[in-house]
FITOR-488376 format. One line per 3 residues: number of its first residue (from 1); their letters; for each residue x, y, z negated of C-alpha. Coordinates in nm, 2 decimals. Last residue first. Example, Ala and Ser with C-alpha at 12.3 -4.5 7.8 and 13.67 -1.06 7.14 Angstrom:
BEGIN
2 = sa = 1.37,-0.11,-0.71 ~ 1.23,-0.45,-0.78
! end
This chain:
BEGIN
603 = xxx = -0.85,-0.50,3.22 ~ -0.75,-0.60,2.88 ~ -1.08,-0.70,2.76
600 = xxx = -1.22,-0.62,2.42 ~ -1.28,-0.87,2.16 ~ -1.34,-0.73,1.81
597 = xxx = -1.26,-0.88,1.49 ~ -1.44,-0.83,1.15 ~ -1.24,-1.01,0.83
594 = xxx = -1.26,-1.27,0.56 ~ -1.59,-1.28,0.47 ~ -1.86,-1.16,0.21
591 = xxx = -1.75,-0.80,0.12 ~ -1.51,-0.80,0.40 ~ -1.84,-0.81,0.62
588 = xxx = -1.99,-0.51,0.52 ~ -1.67,-0.28,0.52 ~ -1.64,-0.43,0.93
585 = xxx = -1.91,-0.31,1.00 ~ -1.87,0.09,0.85 ~ -1.54,0.03,1.04
582 = xxx = -1.70,-0.07,1.37 ~ -1.97,0.19,1.39 ~ -1.70,0.46,1.26
579 = xxx = -1.44,0.35,1.52 ~ -1.74,0.36,1.82 ~ -1.83,0.74,1.72
576 = xxx = -1.47,0.82,1.73 ~ -1.47,0.65,2.11 ~ -1.73,0.81,2.21
573 = xxx = -1.63,1.18,2.11 ~ -1.25,1.05,2.23 ~ -1.43,0.96,2.54
570 = xxx = -1.64,1.33,2.59 ~ -1.34,1.52,2.53 ~ -1.19,1.35,2.84
567 = xxx = -0.89,1.12,2.85 ~ -0.65,1.18,3.08 ~ -0.32,1.11,2.95
564 = xxx = -0.19,0.76,2.75 ~ -0.19,0.70,2.37 ~ -0.47,1.00,2.33
561 = xxx = -0.73,0.74,2.14 ~ -0.96,0.78,2.49 ~ -0.69,0.66,2.74
558 = xxx = -0.56,0.35,2.47 ~ -0.94,0.29,2.51 ~ -0.98,0.26,2.86
555 = xxx = -0.70,0.11,2.90 ~ -0.73,-0.15,2.66 ~ -1.08,-0.21,2.82
552 = xxx = -1.42,-0.14,2.66 ~ -1.71,-0.33,2.77 ~ -1.58,-0.65,2.67
549 = xxx = -1.82,-0.77,2.39 ~ -1.70,-1.05,2.21 ~ -1.74,-1.00,1.86
546 = xxx = -1.54,-1.21,1.63 ~ -1.66,-1.22,1.23 ~ -1.38,-1.47,1.04
543 = xxx = -1.40,-1.66,0.75 ~ -1.13,-1.81,0.56 ~ -1.14,-2.16,0.38
540 = xxx = -1.11,-2.12,0.02 ~ -1.47,-2.16,-0.13 ~ -1.41,-2.53,0.03
537 = xxx = -1.40,-2.63,0.41 ~ -1.48,-3.03,0.43 ~ -1.80,-3.02,0.56
534 = xxx = -1.77,-2.84,0.87 ~ -1.51,-3.01,1.02 ~ -1.81,-3.36,0.93
531 = xxx = -2.01,-3.08,1.12 ~ -1.84,-3.04,1.41 ~ -1.79,-3.41,1.44
528 = xxx = -2.16,-3.53,1.44 ~ -2.26,-3.15,1.68 ~ -2.38,-3.39,1.92
525 = xxx = -2.28,-3.55,2.29 ~ -1.92,-3.43,2.31 ~ -1.77,-3.21,2.55
522 = xxx = -1.32,-3.20,2.53 ~ -1.16,-2.84,2.46 ~ -1.01,-2.98,2.16
519 = xxx = -1.39,-3.14,2.03 ~ -1.65,-2.92,2.20 ~ -2.01,-2.89,2.14
516 = xxx = -2.37,-2.77,2.36 ~ -2.63,-2.87,2.19 ~ -2.83,-3.17,2.29
513 = xxx = -3.23,-3.13,2.12 ~ -3.22,-2.74,2.08 ~ -3.21,-2.58,1.77
510 = xxx = -2.96,-2.80,1.58 ~ -3.11,-3.05,1.28 ~ -2.90,-2.99,1.11
507 = xxx = -2.73,-2.61,1.17 ~ -2.90,-2.40,0.91 ~ -2.85,-2.64,0.68
504 = xxx = -2.44,-2.67,0.68 ~ -2.48,-2.30,0.72 ~ -2.64,-2.25,0.41
501 = xxx = -2.43,-2.49,0.23 ~ -2.13,-2.29,0.36 ~ -2.18,-1.92,0.23
498 = xxx = -2.12,-1.71,0.60 ~ -2.44,-1.78,0.68 ~ -2.60,-1.48,0.50
495 = xxx = -2.33,-1.30,0.76 ~ -2.63,-1.30,0.98 ~ -2.78,-0.94,0.98
492 = xxx = -2.40,-0.83,0.94 ~ -2.33,-0.98,1.34 ~ -2.70,-0.96,1.46
489 = xxx = -2.63,-0.54,1.42 ~ -2.29,-0.57,1.54 ~ -2.46,-0.71,1.85
486 = xxx = -2.74,-0.42,1.90 ~ -2.51,-0.16,1.84 ~ -2.22,-0.28,2.02
483 = xxx = -2.36,-0.23,2.46 ~ -2.51,0.15,2.30 ~ -2.16,0.31,2.20
480 = xxx = -1.97,0.35,2.49 ~ -1.67,0.42,2.62 ~ -1.65,0.44,3.02
477 = xxx = -1.67,0.25,3.30 ~ -1.42,0.34,3.58 ~ -1.30,-0.03,3.64
474 = xxx = -1.64,-0.15,3.68 ~ -1.76,-0.51,3.53 ~ -2.06,-0.33,3.35
471 = xxx = -2.29,-0.32,3.10 ~ -2.01,-0.55,2.92 ~ -2.22,-0.84,2.84
468 = xxx = -2.27,-0.96,2.42 ~ -2.15,-1.27,2.22 ~ -2.14,-1.32,1.87
465 = xxx = -1.90,-1.57,1.74 ~ -1.92,-1.71,1.38 ~ -1.55,-1.85,1.32
462 = xxx = -1.46,-2.12,1.06 ~ -1.07,-2.12,0.94 ~ -1.01,-2.44,0.86
459 = xxx = -0.63,-2.48,0.99 ~ -0.74,-2.71,1.24 ~ -0.99,-2.41,1.40
456 = xxx = -1.37,-2.46,1.32 ~ -1.55,-2.26,1.59 ~ -1.92,-2.15,1.58
453 = xxx = -2.11,-2.00,1.90 ~ -2.39,-1.77,2.00 ~ -2.42,-1.68,1.64
450 = xxx = -2.65,-1.78,1.36 ~ -2.96,-1.80,1.65 ~ -3.34,-1.71,1.54
447 = xxx = -3.42,-1.85,1.90 ~ -3.13,-1.98,2.09 ~ -2.81,-1.99,2.12
444 = xxx = -2.60,-2.18,1.87 ~ -2.32,-2.33,2.10 ~ -2.02,-2.53,1.92
441 = xxx = -1.69,-2.55,1.91 ~ -1.42,-2.77,1.67 ~ -1.08,-2.72,1.71
438 = xxx = -0.84,-2.61,1.93 ~ -1.01,-2.53,2.31 ~ -1.18,-2.20,2.15
435 = xxx = -1.09,-1.93,2.47 ~ -1.19,-2.21,2.72 ~ -1.54,-2.21,2.56
432 = xxx = -1.55,-1.83,2.48 ~ -1.49,-1.79,2.90 ~ -1.78,-2.01,2.96
429 = xxx = -2.00,-1.84,2.70 ~ -1.89,-1.48,2.90 ~ -2.00,-1.61,3.24
426 = xxx = -1.87,-1.77,3.52 ~ -2.03,-2.09,3.52 ~ -1.94,-2.24,3.88
423 = xxx = -1.86,-2.59,3.75 ~ -2.00,-2.64,3.36 ~ -1.89,-2.39,3.09
420 = xxx = -2.20,-2.35,2.94 ~ -2.48,-2.55,3.15 ~ -2.62,-2.79,2.96
417 = xxx = -2.65,-2.55,2.65 ~ -2.84,-2.31,2.89 ~ -3.09,-2.50,3.05
414 = xxx = -3.18,-2.65,2.69 ~ -3.23,-2.29,2.59 ~ -3.46,-2.25,2.92
411 = xxx = -3.42,-1.97,3.16 ~ -3.09,-2.04,3.35 ~ -2.83,-1.80,3.44
408 = xxx = -2.53,-1.94,3.25 ~ -2.43,-1.68,2.94 ~ -2.33,-1.25,2.89
405 = xxx = -2.29,-1.22,3.26 ~ -2.17,-0.80,3.31 ~ -1.76,-0.96,3.19
402 = xxx = -1.80,-1.20,3.49 ~ -1.51,-1.40,3.43 ~ -1.22,-1.50,3.68
399 = xxx = -1.02,-1.26,3.52 ~ -1.11,-1.21,3.13 ~ -0.79,-1.21,2.96
396 = xxx = -0.80,-1.04,2.62 ~ -0.79,-0.74,2.46 ~ -0.82,-0.81,2.05
393 = xxx = -0.90,-0.50,1.83 ~ -0.89,-0.54,1.43 ~ -0.75,-0.14,1.32
390 = xxx = -1.10,0.06,1.42 ~ -0.92,0.43,1.45 ~ -1.00,0.63,1.17
387 = xxx = -1.25,0.93,1.25 ~ -1.36,0.98,0.89 ~ -1.19,1.27,0.83
384 = xxx = -0.97,1.24,0.47 ~ -1.06,1.44,0.23 ~ -0.77,1.69,0.14
381 = xxx = -0.53,1.65,-0.19 ~ -0.28,1.96,-0.33 ~ -0.04,1.78,-0.58
378 = xxx = 0.05,1.86,-0.96 ~ -0.10,1.55,-1.07 ~ -0.46,1.57,-0.91
375 = xxx = -0.55,1.93,-0.73 ~ -0.89,1.91,-0.52 ~ -0.92,2.08,-0.20
372 = xxx = -1.28,2.08,-0.02 ~ -1.24,2.48,-0.04 ~ -1.54,2.43,-0.28
369 = xxx = -1.27,2.36,-0.54 ~ -1.22,2.07,-0.78 ~ -0.97,2.06,-1.05
366 = xxx = -0.88,1.68,-1.10 ~ -0.67,1.64,-1.49 ~ -0.51,1.39,-1.65
363 = xxx = -0.14,1.42,-1.56 ~ -0.17,1.81,-1.72 ~ -0.23,1.60,-2.03
360 = xxx = 0.05,1.73,-2.29 ~ -0.06,2.07,-2.15 ~ -0.46,1.98,-2.09
357 = xxx = -0.38,1.88,-2.46 ~ -0.23,2.19,-2.61 ~ -0.50,2.38,-2.49
354 = xxx = -0.78,2.17,-2.59 ~ -0.58,2.19,-2.96 ~ -0.52,2.59,-2.93
351 = xxx = -0.91,2.66,-2.83 ~ -1.01,2.43,-3.15 ~ -0.70,2.61,-3.43
348 = xxx = -0.83,3.00,-3.24 ~ -1.20,2.97,-3.30 ~ -1.30,3.37,-3.18
345 = xxx = -1.05,3.30,-2.90 ~ -0.88,3.65,-2.84 ~ -0.85,3.70,-2.44
342 = xxx = -0.76,3.46,-2.20 ~ -0.51,3.22,-2.36 ~ -0.29,2.97,-2.13
339 = xxx = -0.33,2.72,-1.81 ~ -0.03,2.69,-1.53 ~ -0.15,2.40,-1.38
336 = xxx = 0.21,2.32,-1.18 ~ 0.20,2.27,-0.79 ~ 0.45,2.07,-0.56
333 = xxx = 0.74,1.95,-0.70 ~ 0.98,2.21,-0.64 ~ 0.67,2.43,-0.80
330 = xxx = 0.43,2.64,-0.67 ~ 0.15,2.78,-0.91 ~ -0.22,2.64,-0.95
327 = xxx = -0.45,2.85,-1.18 ~ -0.59,2.86,-1.49 ~ -0.74,3.09,-1.76
324 = xxx = -0.88,3.00,-2.09 ~ -1.14,3.13,-2.28 ~ -1.29,3.13,-2.64
321 = xxx = -1.43,2.88,-2.97 ~ -1.73,2.69,-2.66 ~ -1.93,2.50,-2.88
318 = xxx = -1.98,2.15,-2.84 ~ -1.77,1.95,-3.12 ~ -1.46,2.11,-2.93
315 = xxx = -1.32,2.48,-2.75 ~ -1.29,2.59,-2.44 ~ -1.44,2.86,-2.23
312 = xxx = -1.24,2.76,-1.87 ~ -1.15,3.08,-1.62 ~ -1.03,2.97,-1.28
309 = xxx = -0.79,3.12,-0.98 ~ -0.77,2.92,-0.68 ~ -0.86,3.27,-0.47
306 = xxx = -1.13,3.38,-0.26 ~ -1.44,3.25,-0.46 ~ -1.27,3.28,-0.81
303 = xxx = -1.39,2.99,-1.03 ~ -1.58,2.94,-1.38 ~ -1.53,2.62,-1.54
300 = xxx = -1.63,2.48,-1.84 ~ -1.47,2.26,-2.07 ~ -1.56,2.21,-2.38
297 = xxx = -1.41,1.89,-2.55 ~ -1.52,1.59,-2.64 ~ -1.30,1.37,-2.34
294 = xxx = -1.02,1.62,-2.37 ~ -0.92,1.47,-2.74 ~ -0.94,1.13,-2.62
291 = xxx = -0.71,1.22,-2.30 ~ -0.49,1.41,-2.50 ~ -0.43,1.10,-2.70
288 = xxx = -0.33,0.89,-2.43 ~ -0.11,1.14,-2.30 ~ 0.08,1.13,-2.57
285 = xxx = 0.11,0.73,-2.58 ~ 0.28,0.74,-2.27 ~ 0.11,0.58,-1.96
282 = xxx = 0.22,0.20,-1.89 ~ -0.04,0.10,-1.78 ~ -0.26,0.30,-1.55
279 = xxx = -0.53,0.51,-1.73 ~ -0.94,0.39,-1.69 ~ -0.94,0.32,-2.07
276 = xxx = -0.84,0.68,-2.16 ~ -1.08,0.87,-1.93 ~ -0.96,1.07,-1.61
273 = xxx = -1.07,1.47,-1.69 ~ -1.28,1.63,-1.49 ~ -1.27,2.04,-1.40
270 = xxx = -1.54,2.16,-1.16 ~ -1.63,2.44,-0.94 ~ -1.31,2.60,-0.82
267 = xxx = -1.42,2.82,-0.51 ~ -1.09,2.81,-0.32 ~ -0.76,2.65,-0.18
264 = xxx = -0.70,2.80,0.20 ~ -0.37,2.94,0.12 ~ -0.29,2.76,-0.14
261 = xxx = 0.02,2.57,0.08 ~ 0.14,2.18,0.03 ~ -0.13,1.97,0.13
258 = xxx = -0.13,1.62,0.05 ~ -0.39,1.31,0.24 ~ -0.69,1.12,0.12
255 = xxx = -0.64,0.73,0.18 ~ -0.62,0.56,0.48 ~ -0.26,0.60,0.50
252 = xxx = -0.16,0.42,0.15 ~ 0.21,0.31,0.31 ~ 0.28,0.69,0.53
249 = xxx = 0.53,0.70,0.72 ~ 0.84,0.91,0.62 ~ 1.06,0.62,0.86
246 = xxx = 1.30,0.58,0.58 ~ 1.70,0.55,0.58 ~ 1.80,0.80,0.35
243 = xxx = 1.53,0.84,0.08 ~ 1.44,0.47,0.21 ~ 1.77,0.33,0.14
240 = xxx = 1.79,0.56,-0.20 ~ 1.48,0.42,-0.32 ~ 1.61,0.05,-0.24
237 = xxx = 1.94,0.08,-0.39 ~ 1.77,0.28,-0.72 ~ 1.58,-0.06,-0.75
234 = xxx = 1.87,-0.29,-0.69 ~ 2.05,-0.10,-0.96 ~ 1.77,-0.14,-1.22
231 = xxx = 1.76,-0.53,-1.15 ~ 2.15,-0.55,-1.21 ~ 2.12,-0.36,-1.52
228 = xxx = 1.86,-0.53,-1.69 ~ 2.04,-0.89,-1.55 ~ 2.34,-0.71,-1.76
225 = xxx = 2.15,-0.67,-2.06 ~ 1.98,-1.01,-2.07 ~ 1.68,-1.24,-2.00
222 = xxx = 1.49,-0.92,-1.86 ~ 1.15,-0.82,-1.90 ~ 0.95,-0.73,-1.57
219 = xxx = 0.92,-0.47,-1.32 ~ 0.86,-0.14,-1.39 ~ 0.86,0.23,-1.21
216 = xxx = 0.80,0.62,-1.29 ~ 0.82,0.88,-1.07 ~ 0.56,1.09,-1.25
213 = xxx = 0.33,1.17,-0.94 ~ 0.39,0.75,-0.83 ~ 0.33,0.53,-1.14
210 = xxx = 0.53,0.28,-0.97 ~ 0.51,-0.15,-0.99 ~ 0.70,-0.41,-0.89
207 = xxx = 0.60,-0.74,-0.83 ~ 0.84,-1.05,-0.73 ~ 1.21,-1.02,-0.68
204 = xxx = 1.44,-0.75,-0.85 ~ 1.73,-1.03,-0.93 ~ 1.89,-1.11,-0.68
201 = xxx = 1.87,-0.89,-0.39 ~ 2.04,-0.94,-0.08 ~ 1.87,-1.23,0.04
198 = xxx = 1.53,-1.05,0.11 ~ 1.18,-1.14,0.08 ~ 0.94,-0.88,0.10
195 = xxx = 0.91,-0.66,-0.25 ~ 0.48,-0.75,-0.41 ~ 0.32,-0.47,-0.46
192 = xxx = 0.16,-0.31,-0.76 ~ 0.04,0.08,-0.79 ~ -0.01,0.44,-0.94
189 = xxx = -0.18,0.72,-0.88 ~ -0.36,0.66,-0.53 ~ -0.57,0.93,-0.40
186 = xxx = -0.92,0.88,-0.29 ~ -1.19,1.05,-0.06 ~ -1.02,0.85,0.23
183 = xxx = -1.15,0.50,0.02 ~ -1.56,0.51,0.18 ~ -1.48,0.57,0.54
180 = xxx = -1.16,0.45,0.61 ~ -1.24,0.14,0.37 ~ -0.92,-0.03,0.19
177 = xxx = -0.95,-0.39,0.14 ~ -0.70,-0.51,0.39 ~ -0.40,-0.29,0.22
174 = xxx = -0.59,-0.44,-0.14 ~ -0.33,-0.78,-0.07 ~ -0.37,-1.06,-0.29
171 = xxx = -0.62,-0.90,-0.50 ~ -0.66,-0.63,-0.80 ~ -0.85,-0.31,-0.83
168 = xxx = -0.88,0.03,-1.05 ~ -1.11,0.31,-0.96 ~ -1.18,0.65,-1.04
165 = xxx = -1.48,0.92,-0.98 ~ -1.68,0.63,-0.90 ~ -1.95,0.70,-0.64
162 = xxx = -2.31,0.78,-0.69 ~ -2.33,0.99,-0.98 ~ -2.11,1.27,-0.85
159 = xxx = -1.82,1.44,-0.83 ~ -1.71,1.63,-0.53 ~ -1.46,1.41,-0.38
156 = xxx = -1.09,1.42,-0.50 ~ -1.13,1.02,-0.65 ~ -0.86,0.85,-0.84
153 = xxx = -0.70,0.59,-0.73 ~ -0.53,0.31,-0.92 ~ -0.42,0.02,-0.72
150 = xxx = -0.32,-0.37,-0.82 ~ -0.16,-0.58,-0.56 ~ -0.01,-0.48,-0.27
147 = xxx = 0.13,-0.72,-0.01 ~ 0.48,-0.57,0.05 ~ 0.56,-0.21,0.20
144 = xxx = 0.48,-0.08,-0.16 ~ 0.85,-0.02,-0.34 ~ 1.07,0.17,-0.08
141 = xxx = 0.79,0.33,0.12 ~ 0.54,0.43,-0.17 ~ 0.85,0.56,-0.35
138 = xxx = 0.99,0.76,-0.06 ~ 0.57,0.86,0.00 ~ 0.58,0.95,-0.37
135 = xxx = 0.84,1.21,-0.38 ~ 1.16,1.09,-0.63 ~ 1.15,1.32,-0.95
132 = xxx = 1.40,1.64,-0.95 ~ 1.68,1.64,-1.15 ~ 1.97,1.99,-1.18
129 = xxx = 1.73,2.13,-1.44 ~ 1.44,2.37,-1.36 ~ 1.49,2.67,-1.57
126 = xxx = 1.25,2.70,-1.65 ~ 1.04,2.35,-1.74 ~ 0.85,2.07,-1.55
123 = xxx = 1.19,1.85,-1.55 ~ 1.18,1.91,-1.94 ~ 0.79,1.81,-1.96
120 = xxx = 0.85,1.47,-1.75 ~ 1.15,1.40,-2.05 ~ 0.97,1.48,-2.32
117 = xxx = 0.69,1.27,-2.20 ~ 0.96,0.98,-2.15 ~ 1.04,1.03,-2.47
114 = xxx = 0.72,0.98,-2.64 ~ 0.67,0.69,-2.44 ~ 0.95,0.54,-2.51
111 = xxx = 1.24,0.50,-2.28 ~ 1.45,0.38,-1.99 ~ 1.56,0.64,-1.75
108 = xxx = 1.74,0.59,-1.39 ~ 1.95,0.80,-1.25 ~ 2.02,0.87,-0.87
105 = xxx = 2.28,1.07,-0.68 ~ 2.61,0.81,-0.70 ~ 2.45,0.54,-0.96
102 = xxx = 2.34,0.67,-1.27 ~ 2.24,0.47,-1.59 ~ 1.98,0.61,-1.86
99 = xxx = 1.88,0.44,-2.14 ~ 1.64,0.47,-2.41 ~ 1.58,0.24,-2.73
96 = xxx = 1.32,0.33,-2.99 ~ 1.28,0.19,-3.31 ~ 0.98,0.16,-3.53
93 = xxx = 0.91,0.22,-3.88 ~ 0.52,0.21,-4.01 ~ 0.43,0.38,-4.36
90 = xxx = 0.17,0.34,-4.58 ~ 0.16,0.54,-4.89 ~ -0.07,0.81,-4.74
87 = xxx = -0.03,1.22,-4.83 ~ -0.17,1.28,-4.47 ~ -0.44,1.04,-4.35
84 = xxx = -0.38,0.68,-4.22 ~ -0.53,0.52,-3.87 ~ -0.27,0.69,-3.68
81 = xxx = -0.02,0.53,-3.87 ~ 0.23,0.72,-4.14 ~ 0.58,0.81,-3.93
78 = xxx = 0.90,0.65,-3.98 ~ 1.11,0.68,-3.66 ~ 1.44,0.52,-3.55
75 = xxx = 1.61,0.62,-3.27 ~ 1.84,0.38,-3.09 ~ 2.12,0.49,-2.81
72 = xxx = 2.21,0.46,-2.44 ~ 2.44,0.62,-2.18 ~ 2.58,0.47,-1.85
69 = xxx = 2.77,0.65,-1.55 ~ 2.88,0.51,-1.22 ~ 2.71,0.15,-1.21
66 = xxx = 2.81,0.05,-0.89 ~ 2.76,-0.34,-0.91 ~ 3.02,-0.40,-1.22
63 = xxx = 2.97,-0.27,-1.56 ~ 3.27,-0.11,-1.77 ~ 3.17,0.02,-2.12
60 = xxx = 3.16,0.39,-2.23 ~ 3.03,0.32,-2.66 ~ 2.68,0.36,-2.68
57 = xxx = 2.47,0.52,-2.96 ~ 2.30,0.37,-3.30 ~ 2.09,0.51,-3.53
54 = xxx = 1.98,0.81,-3.47 ~ 1.69,0.97,-3.67 ~ 1.32,1.11,-3.59
51 = xxx = 1.27,1.41,-3.78 ~ 0.92,1.41,-3.98 ~ 0.68,1.59,-3.83
48 = xxx = 0.37,1.36,-3.93 ~ 0.36,1.24,-3.59 ~ 0.73,1.21,-3.56
45 = xxx = 0.98,1.45,-3.46 ~ 1.31,1.45,-3.22 ~ 1.59,1.35,-3.22
42 = xxx = 1.72,1.54,-2.91 ~ 1.96,1.24,-2.74 ~ 1.79,1.26,-2.41
39 = xxx = 1.83,1.63,-2.33 ~ 2.20,1.55,-2.41 ~ 2.26,1.30,-2.20
36 = xxx = 2.06,1.48,-1.92 ~ 2.31,1.73,-1.95 ~ 2.59,1.48,-1.96
33 = xxx = 2.42,1.32,-1.59 ~ 2.44,1.73,-1.47 ~ 2.82,1.71,-1.57
30 = xxx = 2.85,1.36,-1.36 ~ 2.63,1.51,-1.07 ~ 2.86,1.74,-0.97
27 = xxx = 2.73,1.91,-0.65 ~ 2.41,1.94,-0.86 ~ 2.11,1.79,-0.73
24 = xxx = 2.04,1.46,-0.94 ~ 1.73,1.24,-0.78 ~ 1.54,1.07,-1.10
21 = xxx = 1.37,0.79,-1.12 ~ 1.20,0.73,-1.44 ~ 1.27,0.33,-1.58
18 = xxx = 1.13,0.00,-1.71 ~ 1.33,-0.36,-1.67 ~ 1.22,-0.47,-1.99
15 = xxx = 1.55,-0.42,-2.25 ~ 1.71,-0.73,-2.32 ~ 1.95,-0.60,-2.54
12 = xxx = 2.25,-0.79,-2.84 ~ 2.52,-0.77,-2.56 ~ 2.52,-0.36,-2.52
9 = xxx = 2.60,-0.37,-2.84 ~ 2.54,0.05,-2.97 ~ 2.75,0.15,-3.21
6 = xxx = 2.57,0.35,-3.56 ~ 2.49,0.70,-3.64 ~ 2.68,0.86,-3.88
3 = xxx = 2.44,0.96,-4.17 ~ 2.57,0.66,-4.36 ~ 2.37,0.42,-4.56
! end
């Protein structure tokens, strides 16, 4: 067999659409791309030290769709299996494909795990090449504005037994599952999201994933090489548009925020390593092996109270064999953990293995500081403050209604049902009847009530509506938490009735002989039609918890939020407490129901 590599025939391959995306910083990207090609063409060596052989390289070929440069080659790697000892007769033969494609200033590199790891190290190793990774916020904006289907997050909070270090979640739209109070201590490492529809994209439609720190992306298998190229070009166009025209807004805004200075970072007290089984898909094999070794390594950290430096007692098999020193140093992409020997180790071999694994698996490491900072994936994070705005206010028109009157002014339960929305009733109960005329509505007011009202829309959404009067109808009323505490508590207490069969049993028989009911806004004699509509619902039907409490007006809310002038410190602090109450309630609601909405008044 000739030692000269053959020719890679583009028409015989259909790669999986996955690539590391880089931005070229050179004046002449053509020359920089050639330097990248030479780096990618380095054969490398296998596990047992055998040199990897290049079997085929590409010929220059014209591709439509704006591809400026294209290169590729195939490596053949022969190596003993990971489970075989040195000298074993068993041998694996694997062929690795590498492709690099440039479109203007952006480059996509498709390669195997080990080649990708070498590429990542080349990007960080001085002298720095004329390529940088795509900033995580740009990848978020380009690829994750649609419904997030999977999220891999890592905690930047102080490690404790009552809170997970990492989380892997999946769902229909994970943005709606985020709890600002609880998730503000996590940072997104990788995500899969469904791209919004766009008729200009012919191939790249569906769910796209990315590993934000490594600037890597993945999509799905291609049917042929032109389809692979078309998908990658559309991917590069999305990222280029975000680089040029993006708003810079955070997509995953409730997660931990990044800081860019070491000035306040001090007091390292712990180093943690992500376990192998919690790594996101497409993690390079070399990184997985480093995670395996570091799980059993000794890593005892001693921090510096006035700087981000730290010392590590390191070793294997339960004993330290020497000491390492580490510190974060500024980098083009953020920060790099510079870890090396501190003095002469007593047992060089194990300490060298640990150091090599720390180097190979730097993306696995989290260093925690008493200053409230955490270094993860070469970036410094600070926990989000918990004062996030409650997102589900609905400000409605209560003109002609008395917002400080909850129900008709009668004492007996039956009298209240009989007179709700009757002539002259201006209570909030009457407002609910007027507002929910589309569908089936029943009042459940009385001792042991499930909610003040229950409503089923024609589309099949069940709403449990809890009503509480405002403390004042004066336009000058202020933000207050107390008017919400009782009604929020009642709403949470009755979440058990979101289970349909339990709800059916609780509503039959009714609390009064003639419960107030309406069908399409017309009063009916009984709950029969409501219960028939409830019987039709199933476990897929949306359930909403609605709190009608018009004490907070839109004007009061916006002023306290700082959107208009005139807010007092007291108003801002009160709204912060109210946000915390409502966000906490929403977190509980969304465990069993679709969502929580709070109705305030327009004026």
